[in-house]
C-alpha positions as CSV (number, residue, x, y, z in Angstrom):
1,X,106.5,102.1,65.3
2,X,105.2,98.8,63.8
3,X,105.3,97.0,67.1
4,X,102.4,98.4,69.2
5,X,101.5,97.8,72.9
6,X,98.1,97.5,74.3
7,X,97.7,97.7,78.1
8,X,94.5,95.9,79.2
9,X,92.4,96.9,82.2
10,X,93.7,95.5,85.4
11,X,91.7,92.5,86.7
12,X,91.3,92.5,90.4
13,X,91.0,89.0,91.9
14,X,89.9,89.3,95.5
15,X,89.8,87.0,98.4
16,X,88.0,87.3,101.7
17,X,89.7,88.3,105.1
18,X,87.9,88.2,108.5
19,X,88.6,89.3,112.1
20,X,87.3,91.6,114.6
21,X,90.8,93.3,115.2
22,X,93.6,94.3,113.0
23,X,95.9,91.5,114.4
24,X,93.1,89.0,113.3
25,X,93.0,90.6,109.8
26,X,96.8,90.2,109.6
27,X,96.5,86.6,110.6
28,X,93.6,86.0,108.1
29,X,95.9,87.7,105.3
30,X,98.8,85.4,106.2
31,X,96.5,82.3,105.8
32,X,94.6,83.4,102.6
33,X,96.9,85.9,101.0
34,X,98.9,85.0,97.7
35,X,102.4,83.9,97.8
36,X,105.0,86.0,96.1
37,X,106.9,83.8,93.8
38,X,110.1,85.7,94.3
39,X,110.5,85.1,98.1
40,X,107.8,82.6,98.8
41,X,106.3,85.0,101.4
42,X,102.5,85.4,101.9
43,X,101.6,89.1,100.9
44,X,98.4,90.9,101.1
45,X,98.6,92.1,97.6
46,X,100.3,90.7,94.5
47,X,100.4,92.0,91.0
48,X,101.2,89.7,88.2
49,X,101.8,90.7,84.6
50,X,102.0,88.6,81.4
51,X,103.0,89.9,78.1
52,X,101.2,88.3,74.9
53,X,102.6,88.6,71.6
54,X,100.3,88.0,68.6
55,X,103.3,86.6,66.4
56,X,101.1,84.6,64.1
57,X,98.9,87.6,63.5
58,X,101.8,89.9,62.8
59,X,102.8,91.4,59.4
60,X,106.3,90.9,58.1
61,X,107.7,92.4,55.0
62,X,111.0,92.4,53.0
63,X,113.6,94.8,54.3
64,X,115.1,96.3,51.2
65,X,115.9,94.5,48.0
66,X,117.0,90.8,47.9
67,X,120.7,90.2,47.5
68,X,122.0,87.4,45.2
69,X,124.3,84.8,47.0
70,X,127.4,84.8,44.8
71,X,128.2,81.2,45.5
72,X,124.8,79.7,44.9
73,X,123.0,82.3,42.8
74,X,120.2,82.1,45.4
75,X,118.1,84.9,46.7
76,X,119.0,86.3,50.2
77,X,116.1,88.2,51.8
78,X,115.9,90.1,55.0
79,X,112.5,90.4,56.7
80,X,111.4,93.1,59.2
81,X,108.2,93.7,61.2
82,X,105.6,95.9,59.5
83,X,102.8,95.3,62.2
84,X,102.8,93.4,65.5
85,X,100.6,93.6,68.5
86,X,101.8,93.2,72.1
87,X,99.3,92.9,75.0
88,X,100.1,93.4,78.6
89,X,97.7,91.5,80.9
90,X,97.7,92.5,84.7
91,X,96.0,90.8,87.5
92,X,96.1,92.2,91.1
93,X,95.2,89.6,93.9
94,X,94.0,91.6,96.8
95,X,91.9,91.2,99.8
96,X,88.1,92.3,99.7
97,X,88.0,95.9,101.0
98,X,84.9,95.5,103.0
99,X,85.5,93.9,106.5
100,X,83.0,93.8,109.2
101,X,83.5,94.0,113.1
102,X,86.4,96.4,113.2
103,X,86.4,99.4,115.4
104,X,85.9,102.9,113.8
105,X,89.9,103.5,114.4
106,X,90.8,100.1,113.3
107,X,88.6,100.7,110.0
108,X,90.3,104.0,109.2
109,X,93.8,102.3,109.6
110,X,92.6,99.4,107.2
111,X,91.4,101.8,104.6
112,X,94.6,103.8,104.8
113,X,96.6,100.5,104.5
114,X,94.4,99.4,101.5
115,X,94.9,102.7,99.7
116,X,98.8,102.5,100.2
117,X,98.9,99.0,98.9
118,X,96.9,99.8,95.8
119,X,99.2,102.8,95.0
120,X,102.1,100.3,95.3
121,X,100.5,97.8,92.9
122,X,99.9,100.8,90.5
123,X,103.7,101.4,90.5
124,X,104.2,97.8,89.7
125,X,102.1,98.1,86.5
126,X,103.9,101.4,85.5
127,X,107.3,99.7,85.8
128,X,106.0,96.6,83.9
129,X,104.6,99.0,81.1
130,X,107.8,100.8,80.7
131,X,109.7,97.5,80.5
132,X,107.2,96.3,77.8
133,X,107.7,99.6,75.9
134,X,111.5,98.7,75.8
135,X,110.7,95.2,74.6
136,X,108.5,96.6,71.8
137,X,111.4,98.8,70.6
138,X,113.8,95.7,70.7
139,X,111.2,93.5,68.8
140,X,111.1,96.4,66.1
141,X,114.7,96.0,65.4
142,X,114.7,92.3,64.9
143,X,115.4,90.9,61.4
144,X,115.0,87.6,59.8
145,X,117.1,86.0,57.1
146,X,115.9,83.6,54.2
147,X,117.9,82.0,51.4
148,X,116.3,80.1,48.7
149,X,116.4,79.5,44.8
150,X,113.4,81.9,44.4
151,X,112.7,85.3,45.8
152,X,109.3,84.2,47.1
153,X,110.6,81.2,49.0
154,X,113.5,83.3,50.4
155,X,111.0,85.8,51.7
156,X,108.9,83.1,53.2
157,X,111.9,81.7,55.0
158,X,112.9,85.1,56.1
159,X,109.5,85.8,57.7
160,X,109.6,82.4,59.4
161,X,113.0,83.1,60.8
162,X,112.0,86.4,62.1
163,X,108.9,84.9,63.8
164,X,111.1,82.4,65.6
165,X,113.3,85.3,66.7
166,X,110.3,87.2,68.1
167,X,109.1,84.1,70.0
168,X,112.5,83.5,71.5
169,X,112.7,87.0,72.6
170,X,109.3,87.0,74.1
171,X,110.1,83.8,75.9
172,X,113.2,85.4,77.6
173,X,111.2,88.5,78.4
174,X,108.8,86.7,80.7
175,X,111.6,86.5,83.3
176,X,112.4,90.1,82.7
177,X,109.1,91.3,83.7
178,X,109.2,89.1,86.9
179,X,112.6,90.7,87.7
180,X,111.2,94.2,87.3
181,X,108.5,93.3,90.0
182,X,111.3,91.6,92.2
183,X,113.6,94.5,92.2
184,X,110.8,97.0,92.9
185,X,109.5,95.0,95.9
186,X,113.1,94.5,97.2
187,X,113.9,98.2,97.1
188,X,110.4,99.3,98.6
189,X,110.1,96.4,101.0
190,X,106.8,95.5,99.1
191,X,105.7,99.1,99.6
192,X,106.1,99.3,103.4
193,X,108.4,102.2,102.9
194,X,105.5,104.1,101.5
195,X,103.0,103.0,104.1
196,X,101.8,99.8,102.7
197,X,102.2,98.3,106.3
198,X,99.2,97.5,108.4
199,X,99.7,99.0,111.9
200,X,98.1,96.2,114.0
201,X,98.6,98.3,117.3
202,X,95.6,100.6,116.3
203,X,92.6,99.5,118.5
């Protein structure tokens, strides 16, 4: 497929949390944790994804032979993608794993919670990647049209039209990725159904 997707290594952006007990840690997360843009609530972990499309560096070619417009005698050319790169960037905002002052039992619960959260965030990336694969297939089908008195000019216009179509598509797709994250968090209660909830009653 001419449109290719590269998934960049996840960037982990950490923030510090502190406390001698798990309720203290929970308070620290509420104070310093990232805000989920979908429900404006502070969360412990937050995955954000951005799809970059290298439209200007893409390669575009004529799709079939040019037609001649009967009314004007001009060339009508259709352009398609021959090579286009998409890059998925992912950042996970998360607390630093190392905390000092917790009791051994509390530390075990903290590590359990942390591992469940990371597993939940990894699912966010999987779902974003699947959506980006769909986007790549859609971009692959896009065509551009050009009409001019020379074949070369018609092709140039068709390529420019195709690039506009791609950029419009990508602009709309930013919301699509965000919607994927929103739906997943809503259905999983931010991973709480799979254990991504800190049990602050552990002492």
